[in-house]
N, CA, C and O atoms as CSV, one atom per row, in Angstrom:
chain,resi,resn,atom,element,x,y,z
A,1,MET,N,N,36.398,-16.704,21.376
A,1,MET,CA,C,36.206,-16.230,20.016
A,1,MET,C,C,34.893,-16.762,19.427
A,1,MET,O,O,34.169,-16.037,18.744
A,2,LYS,N,N,34.598,-18.038,19.703
A,2,LYS,CA,C,33.364,-18.629,19.181
A,2,LYS,C,C,32.140,-17.942,19.778
A,2,LYS,O,O,31.132,-17.746,19.100
A,3,LYS,N,N,32.243,-17.574,21.077
A,3,LYS,CA,C,31.124,-16.888,21.719
A,3,LYS,C,C,30.901,-15.517,21.091
A,3,LYS,O,O,29.756,-15.103,20.906
A,4,ALA,N,N,31.956,-14.823,20.768
A,4,ALA,CA,C,31.843,-13.493,20.154
A,4,ALA,C,C,31.171,-13.589,18.785
A,4,ALA,O,O,30.314,-12.772,18.448
A,5,ILE,N,N,31.560,-14.579,18.013
A,5,ILE,CA,C,30.945,-14.768,16.689
A,5,ILE,C,C,29.482,-15.138,16.841
A,5,ILE,O,O,28.636,-14.623,16.110
A,6,LEU,N,N,29.170,-16.022,17.779
A,6,LEU,CA,C,27.786,-16.419,18.015
A,6,LEU,C,C,26.939,-15.216,18.440
A,6,LEU,O,O,25.811,-15.058,17.971
A,7,ILE,N,N,27.466,-14.382,19.309
A,7,ILE,CA,C,26.743,-13.185,19.750
A,7,ILE,C,C,26.507,-12.240,18.582
A,7,ILE,O,O,25.420,-11.674,18.472
A,8,LEU,N,N,27.490,-12.052,17.707
A,8,LEU,CA,C,27.323,-11.192,16.532
A,8,LEU,C,C,26.247,-11.737,15.586
A,8,LEU,O,O,25.452,-10.976,15.034
A,9,VAL,N,N,26.233,-13.050,15.408
A,9,VAL,CA,C,25.217,-13.663,14.540
A,9,VAL,C,C,23.827,-13.461,15.133
A,9,VAL,O,O,22.890,-13.116,14.414
A,10,ILE,N,N,23.689,-13.671,16.424
A,10,ILE,CA,C,22.386,-13.487,17.082
A,10,ILE,C,C,21.933,-12.036,16.992
A,10,ILE,O,O,20.770,-11.769,16.687
A,11,LEU,N,N,22.839,-11.094,17.255
A,11,LEU,CA,C,22.489,-9.670,17.150
A,11,LEU,C,C,22.100,-9.285,15.732
A,11,LEU,O,O,21.181,-8.491,15.530
A,12,SER,N,N,22.797,-9.846,14.749
A,12,SER,CA,C,22.449,-9.568,13.349
A,12,SER,C,C,21.041,-10.047,13.028
A,12,SER,O,O,20.270,-9.355,12.363
A,13,CYS,N,N,20.718,-11.247,13.515
A,13,CYS,CA,C,19.371,-11.785,13.283
A,13,CYS,C,C,18.315,-10.919,13.958
A,13,CYS,O,O,17.278,-10.633,13.358
A,14,LEU,N,N,18.557,-10.502,15.180
A,14,LEU,CA,C,17.597,-9.649,15.891
A,14,LEU,C,C,17.413,-8.313,15.193
A,14,LEU,O,O,16.292,-7.812,15.098
A,15,CYS,N,N,18.493,-7.733,14.705
A,15,CYS,CA,C,18.398,-6.458,13.988
A,15,CYS,C,C,17.580,-6.610,12.720
A,15,CYS,O,O,16.808,-5.719,12.368
A,16,SER,N,N,17.742,-7.741,12.026
A,16,SER,CA,C,16.970,-7.987,10.810
A,16,SER,C,C,15.486,-8.058,11.116
A,16,SER,O,O,14.673,-7.534,10.355
A,17,VAL,N,N,15.120,-8.700,12.220
A,17,VAL,CA,C,13.713,-8.816,12.606
A,17,VAL,C,C,13.155,-7.438,12.952
A,17,VAL,O,O,12.048,-7.098,12.535
A,18,VAL,N,N,13.898,-6.654,13.697
A,18,VAL,CA,C,13.437,-5.320,14.080
A,18,VAL,C,C,13.249,-4.440,12.853
A,18,VAL,O,O,12.245,-3.735,12.757
A,19,VAL,N,N,14.184,-4.463,11.915
A,19,VAL,CA,C,14.069,-3.658,10.704
A,19,VAL,C,C,12.881,-4.120,9.877
A,19,VAL,O,O,12.174,-3.295,9.299
A,20,ALA,N,N,12.650,-5.427,9.810
A,20,ALA,CA,C,11.523,-5.953,9.038
A,20,ALA,C,C,10.202,-5.460,9.598
A,20,ALA,O,O,9.247,-5.282,8.840
A,21,GLN,N,N,10.118,-5.234,10.895
A,21,GLN,CA,C,8.878,-4.777,11.504
A,21,GLN,C,C,8.624,-3.294,11.278
A,21,GLN,O,O,7.493,-2.835,11.439
A,22,LEU,N,N,9.649,-2.536,10.910
A,22,LEU,CA,C,9.484,-1.108,10.721
A,22,LEU,C,C,8.824,-0.755,9.390
A,22,LEU,O,O,8.288,0.343,9.246
A,23,VAL,N,N,8.853,-1.653,8.429
A,23,VAL,CA,C,8.274,-1.391,7.121
A,23,VAL,C,C,6.761,-1.299,7.268
A,23,VAL,O,O,6.131,-2.186,7.843
A,24,ASN,N,N,6.193,-0.238,6.754
A,24,ASN,CA,C,4.768,-0.022,6.896
A,24,ASN,C,C,4.176,0.319,5.533
A,24,ASN,O,O,4.637,1.245,4.866
A,25,GLY,N,N,3.177,-0.414,5.128
A,25,GLY,CA,C,2.516,-0.145,3.865
A,25,GLY,C,C,2.402,-1.408,3.029
A,25,GLY,O,O,3.070,-2.410,3.285
A,26,ILE,N,N,1.546,-1.334,2.031
A,26,ILE,CA,C,1.332,-2.451,1.108
A,26,ILE,C,C,1.637,-1.956,-0.295
A,26,ILE,O,O,1.029,-0.999,-0.774
A,27,ASN,N,N,2.588,-2.621,-0.950
A,27,ASN,CA,C,2.931,-2.264,-2.327
A,27,ASN,C,C,1.783,-2.651,-3.251
A,27,ASN,O,O,1.186,-3.718,-3.109
A,28,PHE,N,N,1.482,-1.766,-4.202
A,28,PHE,CA,C,0.395,-2.015,-5.147
A,28,PHE,C,C,0.797,-1.468,-6.502
A,28,PHE,O,O,1.301,-0.350,-6.603
A,29,GLN,N,N,0.576,-2.250,-7.539
A,29,GLN,CA,C,0.789,-1.755,-8.894
A,29,GLN,C,C,-0.332,-2.257,-9.790
A,29,GLN,O,O,-0.870,-3.347,-9.595
A,30,ALA,N,N,-0.669,-1.440,-10.773
A,30,ALA,CA,C,-1.752,-1.796,-11.691
A,30,ALA,C,C,-1.587,-1.020,-12.987
A,30,ALA,O,O,-0.792,-0.084,-13.072
A,31,VAL,N,N,-2.342,-1.421,-13.980
A,31,VAL,CA,C,-2.403,-0.698,-15.245
A,31,VAL,C,C,-3.735,0.036,-15.281
A,31,VAL,O,O,-4.796,-0.572,-15.145
A,32,ALA,N,N,-3.668,1.352,-15.467
A,32,ALA,CA,C,-4.879,2.175,-15.522
A,32,ALA,C,C,-5.517,2.065,-16.906
A,32,ALA,O,O,-4.844,2.182,-17.930
A,33,ARG,N,N,-6.824,1.838,-16.911
A,33,ARG,CA,C,-7.586,1.756,-18.165
A,33,ARG,C,C,-8.864,2.556,-18.007
A,33,ARG,O,O,-9.387,2.700,-16.901
A,34,ASN,N,N,-9.362,3.074,-19.118
A,34,ASN,CA,C,-10.633,3.792,-19.068
A,34,ASN,C,C,-11.786,2.798,-19.173
A,34,ASN,O,O,-11.561,1.589,-19.225
A,35,ALA,N,N,-13.012,3.299,-19.205
A,35,ALA,CA,C,-14.191,2.434,-19.222
A,35,ALA,C,C,-14.244,1.536,-20.454
A,35,ALA,O,O,-14.845,0.463,-20.412
A,36,ALA,N,N,-13.616,1.968,-21.556
A,36,ALA,CA,C,-13.595,1.167,-22.776
A,36,ALA,C,C,-12.460,0.141,-22.776
A,36,ALA,O,O,-12.353,-0.668,-23.697
A,37,GLY,N,N,-11.616,0.174,-21.745
A,37,GLY,CA,C,-10.509,-0.773,-21.658
A,37,GLY,C,C,-9.214,-0.278,-22.273
A,37,GLY,O,O,-8.230,-1.016,-22.319
A,38,THR,N,N,-9.198,0.954,-22.742
A,38,THR,CA,C,-7.996,1.527,-23.340
A,38,THR,C,C,-7.032,1.979,-22.240
A,38,THR,O,O,-7.444,2.581,-21.249
A,39,VAL,N,N,-5.759,1.684,-22.429
A,39,VAL,CA,C,-4.739,2.042,-21.445
A,39,VAL,C,C,-4.620,3.558,-21.341
A,39,VAL,O,O,-4.623,4.266,-22.348
A,40,ILE,N,N,-4.515,4.040,-20.111
A,40,ILE,CA,C,-4.309,5.472,-19.849
A,40,ILE,C,C,-2.811,5.654,-19.647
A,40,ILE,O,O,-2.299,5.442,-18.547
A,41,ALA,N,N,-2.108,6.046,-20.706
A,41,ALA,CA,C,-0.648,6.126,-20.681
A,41,ALA,C,C,-0.165,7.557,-20.480
A,41,ALA,O,O,-0.752,8.506,-20.999
A,42,ASN,N,N,0.921,7.693,-19.713
A,42,ASN,CA,C,1.605,8.973,-19.516
A,42,ASN,C,C,0.669,10.097,-19.080
A,42,ASN,O,O,0.725,11.207,-19.609
A,43,ARG,N,N,-0.183,9.799,-18.119
A,43,ARG,CA,C,-1.132,10.812,-17.642
A,43,ARG,C,C,-1.179,10.826,-16.131
A,43,ARG,O,O,-0.913,9.819,-15.474
A,44,LYS,N,N,-1.519,11.978,-15.593
A,44,LYS,CA,C,-1.719,12.101,-14.166
A,44,LYS,C,C,-3.106,11.548,-13.838
A,44,LYS,O,O,-4.092,11.887,-14.492
A,45,ILE,N,N,-3.165,10.691,-12.815
A,45,ILE,CA,C,-4.441,10.143,-12.370
A,45,ILE,C,C,-4.515,10.288,-10.846
A,45,ILE,O,O,-3.498,10.457,-10.173
A,46,THR,N,N,-5.724,10.219,-10.329
A,46,THR,CA,C,-5.937,10.204,-8.888
A,46,THR,C,C,-6.469,8.830,-8.519
A,46,THR,O,O,-7.358,8.296,-9.181
A,47,VAL,N,N,-5.908,8.261,-7.445
A,47,VAL,CA,C,-6.268,6.908,-7.023
A,47,VAL,C,C,-6.778,6.952,-5.584
A,47,VAL,O,O,-6.127,7.511,-4.702
A,48,ARG,N,N,-7.952,6.357,-5.359
A,48,ARG,CA,C,-8.449,6.184,-3.999
A,48,ARG,C,C,-8.274,4.712,-3.638
A,48,ARG,O,O,-8.756,3.825,-4.342
A,49,MET,N,N,-7.571,4.469,-2.524
A,49,MET,CA,C,-7.310,3.112,-2.050
A,49,MET,C,C,-8.013,2.954,-0.706
A,49,MET,O,O,-7.810,3.759,0.203
A,50,SER,N,N,-8.842,1.913,-0.580
A,50,SER,CA,C,-9.627,1.712,0.635
A,50,SER,C,C,-9.480,0.275,1.128
A,50,SER,O,O,-9.361,-0.658,0.334
A,51,VAL,N,N,-9.489,0.115,2.444
A,51,VAL,CA,C,-9.460,-1.210,3.063
A,51,VAL,C,C,-10.809,-1.430,3.727
A,51,VAL,O,O,-11.239,-0.640,4.568
A,52,ARG,N,N,-11.475,-2.521,3.335
A,52,ARG,CA,C,-12.784,-2.856,3.889
A,52,ARG,C,C,-12.679,-4.150,4.691
A,52,ARG,O,O,-11.876,-5.027,4.374
A,53,GLU,N,N,-13.490,-4.253,5.719
A,53,GLU,CA,C,-13.458,-5.418,6.597
A,53,GLU,C,C,-14.549,-6.407,6.237
A,53,GLU,O,O,-15.708,-6.029,6.061
A,54,GLY,N,N,-14.173,-7.694,6.126
A,54,GLY,CA,C,-15.140,-8.772,6.015
A,54,GLY,C,C,-15.644,-9.100,4.629
A,54,GLY,O,O,-15.822,-10.275,4.310
A,55,SER,N,N,-15.884,-8.089,3.781
A,55,SER,CA,C,-16.372,-8.339,2.427
A,55,SER,C,C,-16.081,-7.119,1.567
A,55,SER,O,O,-15.609,-6.092,2.056
A,56,GLN,N,N,-16.370,-7.251,0.282
A,56,GLN,CA,C,-16.111,-6.142,-0.624
A,56,GLN,C,C,-17.004,-4.931,-0.344
A,56,GLN,O,O,-16.685,-3.816,-0.757
A,57,ASN,N,N,-18.103,-5.144,0.344
A,57,ASN,CA,C,-18.986,-4.040,0.729
A,57,ASN,C,C,-18.970,-3.804,2.233
A,57,ASN,O,O,-19.829,-3.104,2.769
A,58,GLY,N,N,-17.977,-4.398,2.917
A,58,GLY,CA,C,-17.914,-4.330,4.366
A,58,GLY,C,C,-17.545,-2.956,4.907
A,58,GLY,O,O,-17.390,-1.989,4.161
A,59,PHE,N,N,-17.411,-2.902,6.219
A,59,PHE,CA,C,-17.082,-1.675,6.931
A,59,PHE,C,C,-15.788,-1.072,6.389
A,59,PHE,O,O,-14.787,-1.771,6.231
A,60,LEU,N,N,-15.817,0.235,6.106
A,60,LEU,CA,C,-14.655,0.949,5.583
A,60,LEU,C,C,-13.730,1.299,6.742
A,60,LEU,O,O,-14.037,2.184,7.542
A,61,GLU,N,N,-12.592,0.603,6.834
A,61,GLU,CA,C,-11.639,0.837,7.924
A,61,GLU,C,C,-10.680,1.974,7.622
A,61,GLU,O,O,-10.309,2.738,8.513
A,62,TYR,N,N,-10.277,2.085,6.350
A,62,TYR,CA,C,-9.266,3.075,5.993
A,62,TYR,C,C,-9.425,3.435,4.527
A,62,TYR,O,O,-9.735,2.582,3.695
A,63,SER,N,N,-9.209,4.716,4.218
A,63,SER,CA,C,-9.275,5.169,2.829
A,63,SER,C,C,-8.331,6.345,2.652
A,63,SER,O,O,-8.255,7.231,3.504
A,64,GLU,N,N,-7.606,6.343,1.526
A,64,GLU,CA,C,-6.687,7.436,1.217
A,64,GLU,C,C,-6.729,7.740,-0.269
A,64,GLU,O,O,-7.101,6.893,-1.081
A,65,ILE,N,N,-6.339,8.978,-0.617
A,65,ILE,CA,C,-6.295,9.402,-2.019
A,65,ILE,C,C,-4.875,9.872,-2.328
A,65,ILE,O,O,-4.261,10.600,-1.548
A,66,LYS,N,N,-4.364,9.436,-3.488
A,66,LYS,CA,C,-3.038,9.831,-3.952
A,66,LYS,C,C,-3.111,10.206,-5.422
A,66,LYS,O,O,-3.911,9.653,-6.176
A,67,ALA,N,N,-2.270,11.151,-5.822
A,67,ALA,CA,C,-2.107,11.482,-7.231
A,67,ALA,C,C,-0.817,10.828,-7.710
A,67,ALA,O,O,0.181,10.809,-6.989
A,68,THR,N,N,-0.839,10.296,-8.924
A,68,THR,CA,C,0.346,9.665,-9.493
A,68,THR,C,C,0.318,9.826,-11.003
A,68,THR,O,O,-0.651,10.339,-11.562
A,69,ILE,N,N,1.379,9.388,-11.658
A,69,ILE,CA,C,1.477,9.482,-13.117
A,69,ILE,C,C,1.718,8.081,-13.664
A,69,ILE,O,O,2.570,7.348,-13.162
A,70,THR,N,N,0.969,7.717,-14.688
A,70,THR,CA,C,1.159,6.413,-15.329
A,70,THR,C,C,2.353,6.485,-16.280
A,70,THR,O,O,2.748,7.568,-16.712
A,71,ASN,N,N,2.926,5.312,-16.603
A,71,ASN,CA,C,4.036,5.293,-17.556
A,71,ASN,C,C,3.498,5.019,-18.968
A,71,ASN,O,O,2.294,5.112,-19.206
A,72,ALA,N,N,4.382,4.687,-19.882
A,72,ALA,CA,C,4.009,4.506,-21.292
A,72,ALA,C,C,3.033,3.365,-21.525
A,72,ALA,O,O,2.331,3.357,-22.536
A,73,VAL,N,N,2.971,2.400,-20.614
A,73,VAL,CA,C,2.027,1.284,-20.760
A,73,VAL,C,C,0.886,1.372,-19.756
A,73,VAL,O,O,0.141,0.410,-19.571
A,74,GLY,N,N,0.747,2.534,-19.103
A,74,GLY,CA,C,-0.350,2.755,-18.172
A,74,GLY,C,C,-0.100,2.265,-16.756
A,74,GLY,O,O,-1.001,2.322,-15.919
A,75,LEU,N,N,1.103,1.786,-16.472
A,75,LEU,CA,C,1.425,1.245,-15.162
A,75,LEU,C,C,1.626,2.355,-14.138
A,75,LEU,O,O,2.254,3.376,-14.419
A,76,PHE,N,N,1.079,2.135,-12.944
A,76,PHE,CA,C,1.365,3.019,-11.820
A,76,PHE,C,C,1.654,2.164,-10.601
A,76,PHE,O,O,1.137,1.054,-10.472
A,77,VAL,N,N,2.485,2.686,-9.707
A,77,VAL,CA,C,2.907,1.959,-8.514
A,77,VAL,C,C,2.711,2.870,-7.309
A,77,VAL,O,O,3.176,4.010,-7.303
A,78,LEU,N,N,2.022,2.364,-6.291
A,78,LEU,CA,C,1.786,3.118,-5.055
A,78,LEU,C,C,1.992,2.204,-3.855
A,78,LEU,O,O,2.023,0.980,-3.987
A,79,VAL,N,N,2.131,2.819,-2.682
A,79,VAL,CA,C,2.220,2.058,-1.438
A,79,VAL,C,C,1.092,2.536,-0.532
A,79,VAL,O,O,1.079,3.686,-0.093
A,80,LEU,N,N,0.150,1.643,-0.260
A,80,LEU,CA,C,-0.952,1.942,0.655
A,80,LEU,C,C,-0.386,2.134,2.052
A,80,LEU,O,O,0.343,1.279,2.556
A,81,GLY,N,N,-0.720,3.255,2.676
A,81,GLY,CA,C,-0.244,3.539,4.022
A,81,GLY,C,C,1.003,4.388,4.073
A,81,GLY,O,O,1.416,4.806,5.154
A,82,ASP,N,N,1.621,4.658,2.925
A,82,ASP,CA,C,2.824,5.485,2.855
A,82,ASP,C,C,2.416,6.919,2.525
A,82,ASP,O,O,1.629,7.129,1.602
A,83,PRO,N,N,2.928,7.910,3.254
A,83,PRO,CA,C,2.535,9.296,2.992
A,83,PRO,C,C,3.110,9.890,1.709
A,83,PRO,O,O,2.774,11.023,1.365
A,84,ASN,N,N,3.964,9.163,0.994
A,84,ASN,CA,C,4.549,9.669,-0.257
A,84,ASN,C,C,4.028,8.864,-1.418
A,84,ASN,O,O,3.993,7.641,-1.282
A,85,PRO,N,N,3.617,9.410,-2.549
A,85,PRO,CA,C,3.482,10.849,-2.747
A,85,PRO,C,C,2.445,11.415,-1.784
A,85,PRO,O,O,1.746,10.654,-1.114
A,86,PRO,N,N,2.336,12.737,-1.706
A,86,PRO,CA,C,1.393,13.317,-0.742
A,86,PRO,C,C,0.044,12.594,-0.768
A,86,PRO,O,O,-0.552,12.362,-1.819
A,87,THR,N,N,-0.398,12.257,0.420
A,87,THR,CA,C,-1.597,11.446,0.596
A,87,THR,C,C,-2.648,12.223,1.363
A,87,THR,O,O,-2.335,12.894,2.347
A,88,THR,N,N,-3.893,12.137,0.920
A,88,THR,CA,C,-5.018,12.688,1.661
A,88,THR,C,C,-5.751,11.525,2.301
A,88,THR,O,O,-6.307,10.677,1.602
A,89,ILE,N,N,-5.757,11.478,3.620
A,89,ILE,CA,C,-6.460,10.403,4.326
A,89,ILE,C,C,-7.925,10.795,4.457
A,89,ILE,O,O,-8.245,11.873,4.958
A,90,ILE,N,N,-8.812,9.913,4.003
A,90,ILE,CA,C,-10.247,10.166,4.012
A,90,ILE,C,C,-10.889,9.601,5.279
A,90,ILE,O,O,-11.670,10.280,5.946
A,91,THR,N,N,-10.547,8.343,5.603
A,91,THR,CA,C,-11.165,7.656,6.734
A,91,THR,C,C,-10.127,6.839,7.483
A,91,THR,O,O,-9.293,6.180,6.863
A,92,GLY,N,N,-10.168,6.875,8.808
A,92,GLY,CA,C,-9.339,6.014,9.641
A,92,GLY,C,C,-7.865,6.350,9.588
A,92,GLY,O,O,-7.468,7.426,9.142
A,93,SER,N,N,-7.050,5.392,10.060
A,93,SER,CA,C,-5.600,5.515,9.973
A,93,SER,C,C,-5.038,4.151,9.611
A,93,SER,O,O,-5.542,3.122,10.061
A,94,TYR,N,N,-3.994,4.148,8.797
A,94,TYR,CA,C,-3.420,2.887,8.346
A,94,TYR,C,C,-2.916,2.074,9.534
A,94,TYR,O,O,-3.129,0.863,9.591
A,95,THR,N,N,-2.253,2.727,10.475
A,95,THR,CA,C,-1.714,2.011,11.635
A,95,THR,C,C,-2.829,1.522,12.564
A,95,THR,O,O,-2.588,0.664,13.413
A,96,GLY,N,N,-4.035,2.053,12.414
A,96,GLY,CA,C,-5.163,1.635,13.237
A,96,GLY,C,C,-5.913,0.425,12.699
A,96,GLY,O,O,-6.834,-0.066,13.353
A,97,ILE,N,N,-5.537,-0.065,11.518
A,97,ILE,CA,C,-6.213,-1.237,10.953
A,97,ILE,C,C,-5.842,-2.465,11.778
A,97,ILE,O,O,-4.663,-2.739,12.003
A,98,ASN,N,N,-6.854,-3.201,12.226
A,98,ASN,CA,C,-6.622,-4.432,12.977
A,98,ASN,C,C,-6.625,-5.586,11.973
A,98,ASN,O,O,-7.685,-6.072,11.578
A,99,TRP,N,N,-5.434,-6.017,11.567
A,99,TRP,CA,C,-5.301,-7.038,10.531
A,99,TRP,C,C,-5.691,-8.427,11.024
A,99,TRP,O,O,-5.800,-9.345,10.211
A,100,SER,N,N,-5.904,-8.612,12.317
A,100,SER,CA,C,-6.199,-9.943,12.852
A,100,SER,C,C,-7.687,-10.229,12.980
A,100,SER,O,O,-8.058,-11.292,13.479
A,101,THR,N,N,-8.556,-9.311,12.544
A,101,THR,CA,C,-9.991,-9.494,12.737
A,101,THR,C,C,-10.704,-10.174,11.577
A,101,THR,O,O,-11.933,-10.147,11.513
A,102,GLY,N,N,-9.970,-10.776,10.671
A,102,GLY,CA,C,-10.620,-11.472,9.568
A,102,GLY,C,C,-10.146,-10.966,8.222
A,102,GLY,O,O,-9.115,-10.300,8.117
A,103,ASN,N,N,-10.916,-11.293,7.191
A,103,ASN,CA,C,-10.544,-10.915,5.835
A,103,ASN,C,C,-10.607,-9.409,5.635
A,103,ASN,O,O,-11.477,-8.731,6.181
A,104,LYS,N,N,-9.674,-8.897,4.845
A,104,LYS,CA,C,-9.650,-7.480,4.445
A,104,LYS,C,C,-9.726,-7.434,2.927
A,104,LYS,O,O,-9.159,-8.282,2.239
A,105,TYR,N,N,-10.425,-6.448,2.422
A,105,TYR,CA,C,-10.583,-6.273,0.989
A,105,TYR,C,C,-10.036,-4.915,0.582
A,105,TYR,O,O,-10.346,-3.899,1.204
A,106,LEU,N,N,-9.217,-4.904,-0.471
A,106,LEU,CA,C,-8.635,-3.673,-0.980
A,106,LEU,C,C,-9.471,-3.186,-2.154
A,106,LEU,O,O,-9.627,-3.892,-3.150
A,107,GLN,N,N,-10.001,-1.988,-2.034
A,107,GLN,CA,C,-10.815,-1.389,-3.090
A,107,GLN,C,C,-9.991,-0.282,-3.735
A,107,GLN,O,O,-9.490,0.608,-3.048
A,108,ILE,N,N,-9.852,-0.338,-5.059
A,108,ILE,CA,C,-9.070,0.644,-5.803
A,108,ILE,C,C,-9.992,1.354,-6.791
A,108,ILE,O,O,-10.699,0.709,-7.565
A,109,GLU,N,N,-9.979,2.678,-6.760
A,109,GLU,CA,C,-10.770,3.478,-7.704
A,109,GLU,C,C,-9.849,4.527,-8.304
A,109,GLU,O,O,-9.023,5.104,-7.597
A,110,ILE,N,N,-9.984,4.782,-9.610
A,110,ILE,CA,C,-9.160,5.805,-10.234
A,110,ILE,C,C,-10.034,6.862,-10.888
A,110,ILE,O,O,-11.140,6.589,-11.353
A,111,ASP,N,N,-9.503,8.071,-10.908
A,111,ASP,CA,C,-10.103,9.171,-11.635
A,111,ASP,C,C,-9.090,9.603,-12.685
A,111,ASP,O,O,-8.070,10.206,-12.353
A,112,PRO,N,N,-9.365,9.296,-13.956
A,112,PRO,CA,C,-8.383,9.594,-15.011
A,112,PRO,C,C,-8.308,11.081,-15.361
A,112,PRO,O,O,-7.445,11.483,-16.142
A,113,THR,N,N,-9.182,11.890,-14.809
A,113,THR,CA,C,-9.145,13.314,-15.141
A,113,THR,C,C,-8.597,14.093,-13.975
A,113,THR,O,O,-8.482,15.316,-14.049
């Protein structure tokens, strides 16, 4: 009986590790503001999210564009690398990013119109 319980515990732990590895993407949230610093509330915006290697001006490894809607305080939430909402990939592939090659920089740009 003890062996059966031990085996179930080990299998549960292994399943948790496998499921944890399946998650793909980076959660991101921000408040959209215009050039004057005013919150862009309850509006559709377009967001370009890019991953650069080595520095803020480094090699562009991956870039995608998503449309989203801000809430009453201008907050929007997206997942980099997730195809939902519909995503237009500009450069590279999210799964092709080599995260072990050094620092990565996330560049976020919004188009409020």
